C-alpha positions as CSV (number, residue, x, y, z in Angstrom):
1,M,80.6,108.2,102.4
2,S,81.9,104.8,102.3
3,A,85.4,104.2,100.6
4,Q,85.8,101.7,97.9
5,I,88.3,99.2,98.7
6,D,90.6,97.9,95.6
7,V,90.4,94.1,96.5
8,S,93.0,93.3,93.0
9,D,96.3,92.9,94.8
10,E,94.4,90.2,97.9
11,V,95.5,86.9,98.3
12,L,92.6,84.5,99.7
13,S,94.0,81.7,102.2
14,G,92.9,78.0,102.0
15,E,90.0,79.5,104.6
16,A,88.9,81.8,101.9
17,V,90.4,84.7,104.2
18,A,91.8,87.7,102.7
19,I,95.9,88.0,103.1
20,D,97.5,91.3,103.3
21,V,100.0,91.2,100.8
22,Q,102.3,94.0,98.9
23,P,103.4,93.9,95.4
24,V,107.1,95.6,95.3
25,G,106.7,99.0,93.6
26,F,107.3,99.9,89.8
27,L,110.3,101.9,90.5
28,L,111.8,99.5,93.2
29,R,111.0,96.7,90.9
30,A,112.7,98.4,88.0
31,L,115.8,99.5,90.5
32,G,115.8,95.7,91.2
33,A,115.6,94.8,87.2
34,I,118.5,96.9,86.5
35,I,120.9,95.8,89.5
36,D,120.2,91.7,88.0
37,M,120.4,93.4,84.1
38,L,124.1,94.8,84.9
39,L,125.4,91.6,86.6
40,G,124.0,89.6,83.7
41,Y,125.9,92.0,81.2
42,A,128.8,91.9,83.8
43,V,129.1,88.1,83.6
44,F,128.9,88.1,79.4
45,V,131.4,91.1,79.5
46,L,133.7,89.1,81.6
47,W,133.5,86.2,79.1
48,I,134.2,88.3,76.4
49,F,137.6,89.3,77.8
50,L,138.1,85.4,78.9
51,R,137.1,84.6,74.9
52,I,140.4,87.1,73.8
53,W,142.7,85.6,75.7
54,L,141.7,82.1,74.6
55,L,141.7,82.9,71.4
56,D,145.0,84.5,71.4
57,A,146.4,81.5,73.3
58,G,145.5,79.2,70.5
59,V,142.8,77.5,72.8
60,L,139.8,78.0,70.8
61,D,139.6,78.4,67.0
62,A,136.6,79.4,65.0
63,A,134.5,76.8,65.5
64,T,134.5,76.3,69.4
65,D,134.6,79.8,69.4
66,R,131.0,80.2,68.0
67,I,129.7,77.2,70.6
68,A,131.3,79.2,73.7
69,V,129.7,82.6,72.6
70,V,126.3,80.7,72.3
71,S,127.0,79.3,75.8
72,A,128.3,82.3,77.5
73,F,125.2,84.0,76.2
74,V,122.8,81.0,77.4
75,V,124.9,81.2,80.8
76,S,124.7,85.0,81.4
77,F,120.8,85.4,80.9
78,V,119.2,82.5,81.0
79,V,121.5,80.0,83.1
80,L,122.3,82.7,85.8
81,P,118.7,84.0,86.7
82,L,117.3,80.8,86.3
83,T,119.3,79.6,89.1
84,M,119.4,82.5,91.6
85,E,116.1,82.7,91.9
86,V,115.6,78.9,92.6
87,A,118.8,78.7,94.9
88,L,117.4,81.9,96.8
89,K,113.9,81.1,96.4
90,G,112.5,83.5,94.3
91,R,115.3,85.8,95.0
92,S,117.9,87.4,93.2
93,L,120.4,89.9,93.7
94,G,118.4,92.9,92.9
95,K,115.3,91.2,94.9
96,L,117.2,91.1,97.5
97,A,118.2,94.6,97.2
98,V,114.7,96.5,96.8
99,G,113.2,93.6,99.5
100,G,111.2,91.5,97.3
101,R,110.4,88.0,96.1
102,I,109.3,85.9,93.7
103,V,105.6,84.2,94.1
104,R,102.9,82.7,92.5
105,V,99.6,85.1,91.9
106,D,97.6,83.2,94.9
107,G,100.5,83.6,97.4
108,G,102.9,80.2,97.0
109,A,105.9,79.9,96.3
110,A,107.3,80.0,93.2
111,G,108.9,77.2,92.0
112,F,111.5,75.9,88.8
113,R,108.8,76.2,86.2
114,H,108.1,79.8,86.9
115,A,111.3,80.7,87.2
116,F,112.1,79.2,83.9
117,I,109.8,80.8,82.1
118,R,110.6,83.8,83.7
119,A,114.5,83.5,82.3
120,L,113.1,82.5,79.1
121,L,111.2,85.7,78.5
122,G,113.9,87.6,80.5
123,V,116.1,87.5,77.3
124,L,113.4,89.1,75.0
125,E,111.7,91.7,77.5
126,I,115.5,92.7,79.1
127,Y,118.9,91.7,77.6
128,M,117.9,92.2,74.1
129,T,115.7,95.5,74.6
130,F,117.4,96.7,77.8
131,G,114.2,96.7,79.5
132,G,111.9,98.2,77.5
133,I,109.0,95.5,76.7
134,A,109.5,95.1,81.0
135,V,109.0,98.5,81.7
136,L,106.0,98.9,79.2
137,T,104.5,95.7,80.8
138,G,105.3,96.6,84.3
139,A,103.7,100.7,84.0
140,F,100.6,99.1,82.6
141,T,100.0,95.8,85.2
142,A,98.3,96.4,88.7
143,R,101.5,94.8,90.4
144,S,104.2,96.0,88.1
145,Q,104.2,92.1,86.6
146,R,106.4,91.9,83.3
147,L,105.9,89.5,80.7
148,G,107.4,86.8,82.0
149,D,105.6,87.2,85.1
150,L,102.3,87.4,83.1
151,V,102.8,83.8,81.4
152,A,104.2,82.3,84.3
153,G,101.3,83.8,86.6
154,T,104.4,85.5,89.1
155,Y,104.5,88.9,90.6
156,S,107.2,90.4,92.7
157,Q,106.2,90.6,96.7
158,R,107.5,92.9,99.3
159,V,108.8,91.1,102.1
160,R,110.7,94.0,103.9
161,T,108.1,96.2,105.6
162,P,108.0,98.0,108.4
163,A,107.1,96.6,111.8
164,L,103.8,97.0,112.8
165,T,103.6,99.1,116.0
166,T,101.0,98.6,118.8
167,H,98.9,101.6,119.6
168,A,96.9,101.1,123.3
169,P,95.3,104.9,124.3
170,V,95.4,106.3,127.1
171,L,92.6,108.0,129.0
172,P,93.4,111.9,128.6
173,P,94.0,113.4,132.5
174,A,91.1,116.0,131.6
175,L,88.6,113.4,130.9
176,A,89.5,112.0,134.4
177,G,85.6,112.7,135.7
178,W,84.0,112.3,132.7
179,A,84.9,108.5,132.8
180,Q,83.3,108.1,136.5
181,V,80.1,109.3,135.1
182,A,79.9,108.5,131.5
183,D,78.0,105.6,129.7
184,V,79.2,104.5,126.5
185,A,77.4,101.8,124.9
186,R,78.6,99.2,122.2
187,L,79.6,101.2,119.1
188,P,78.7,99.6,115.5
189,D,81.7,97.2,114.5
190,R,82.5,99.3,111.7
191,L,82.1,102.8,113.6
192,A,84.7,101.1,116.5
193,R,86.7,99.9,113.7
194,R,87.0,103.4,111.9
195,I,88.0,105.2,115.0
196,S,90.7,102.0,115.6
197,Q,92.4,103.2,112.6
198,F,91.5,106.9,112.7
199,L,93.9,107.2,116.5
200,Q,96.4,105.3,115.0
201,S,96.9,106.9,111.6
202,A,96.1,110.8,113.2
203,P,100.4,111.6,113.5
204,R,100.7,111.3,110.4
205,M,97.5,113.3,108.9
206,V,97.3,116.8,107.8
207,P,96.1,119.0,110.7
208,V,92.9,120.1,108.8
209,A,91.8,116.5,107.7
210,R,92.6,115.3,111.0
211,A,90.5,117.8,113.0
212,R,86.9,117.4,110.2
213,V,87.6,113.3,110.2
214,A,87.5,113.4,114.7
215,A,84.6,115.7,114.3
216,E,82.3,113.6,111.7
217,L,83.4,110.4,113.9
218,L,82.5,111.8,116.8
219,A,79.5,112.8,115.5
220,E,78.7,109.2,114.3
221,A,79.6,108.3,117.6
222,A,77.4,110.4,119.8
223,P,73.9,108.4,119.6
224,F,75.5,105.7,121.9
225,V,77.9,107.9,124.4
226,S,76.1,110.3,127.5
227,P,77.6,112.7,128.4
228,M,79.9,114.0,125.5
229,P,83.2,114.1,126.8
230,P,84.0,118.0,127.3
231,A,87.0,117.8,125.1
232,P,88.2,118.6,121.4
233,P,86.7,115.9,119.0
234,E,90.4,113.7,118.7
235,H,90.3,113.6,122.8
236,A,86.7,112.9,123.3
237,L,86.7,109.8,120.4
238,V,90.5,108.5,123.1
239,G,88.2,108.8,126.0
240,I,85.4,106.9,124.6
241,T,87.8,104.4,122.8
242,V,89.5,103.8,126.5
243,L,85.9,104.0,128.2
244,R,85.0,101.5,126.0
245,R,87.4,99.1,125.9
246,E,88.0,98.7,130.2
247,R,84.2,98.2,130.2
248,E,84.8,94.9,127.5
249,R,88.1,94.0,129.2
250,R,85.7,93.9,132.7
251,A,83.0,91.9,131.1
252,L,85.7,89.6,129.9
253,Q,86.6,89.3,133.7
254,N,83.6,88.7,134.8
255,A,82.4,85.4,132.4
256,D,85.3,84.5,132.6
257,R,85.0,84.5,137.0
258,R,81.4,82.9,136.1
259,A,82.3,80.2,134.2
260,E,85.4,79.4,136.5
261,R,82.7,79.0,139.4
262,L,80.1,77.0,137.2
263,T,82.9,74.8,136.3
264,G,84.0,74.5,140.2
265,R,80.5,73.5,141.0
266,R,80.1,71.1,138.1
267,V,83.7,69.2,139.5
268,G,82.4,68.9,142.7
269,V,79.2,67.4,142.2
């Protein structure tokens, strides 16, 4: 049974190649938004204390006080997040904490227009409703996009991903004799890819599922192997993969040597 692949989060490059990107999850996105929201409120509260001091000192009167309050609201909840997102290229204090960055839905860098739209709508969905609208919108979108993201055409992309580790299977010592006489034909690309993915993820699988998947893959590979490895299914898959990899490597080396000889003859003519 083939698994269906969800391509809703795929980004296509200019050559129509799918780029593997991951959006920041809902909980991490919410945590980053809370950090940014608290920063905005902190700046606004600091202004309130400063305003009280200026009023007591007689620096502000009734008219200038109203203008200053509106200006502080705009600076705290619009200018501050807009400036940080533009200056940090799609990041903010909260996004730095959770490892996210705002990008366009096509994977490109977000610009001033996107940050401006997000900042304006952020006043309504984050600061005026204490994040209520953003939470409702993010909970029902595939990429945890808030209302500002949907209007601006952006989402939060994960940029802090674990480093990929290379996994090169090694022939089990018990199969050394089998490898001397075995014949492994070229496996179908899809089957070879599934076996490779299984061997990489096997240590993280539940033992029952691990054994079941190994047996199923070995049954699919059996028509291409003679004789079958005298080992448990997972070890047999490792042996098949290693043997086929070595034979393909030798075939490529032989092809390179033939090409070098032909090139040398042509040059000498």
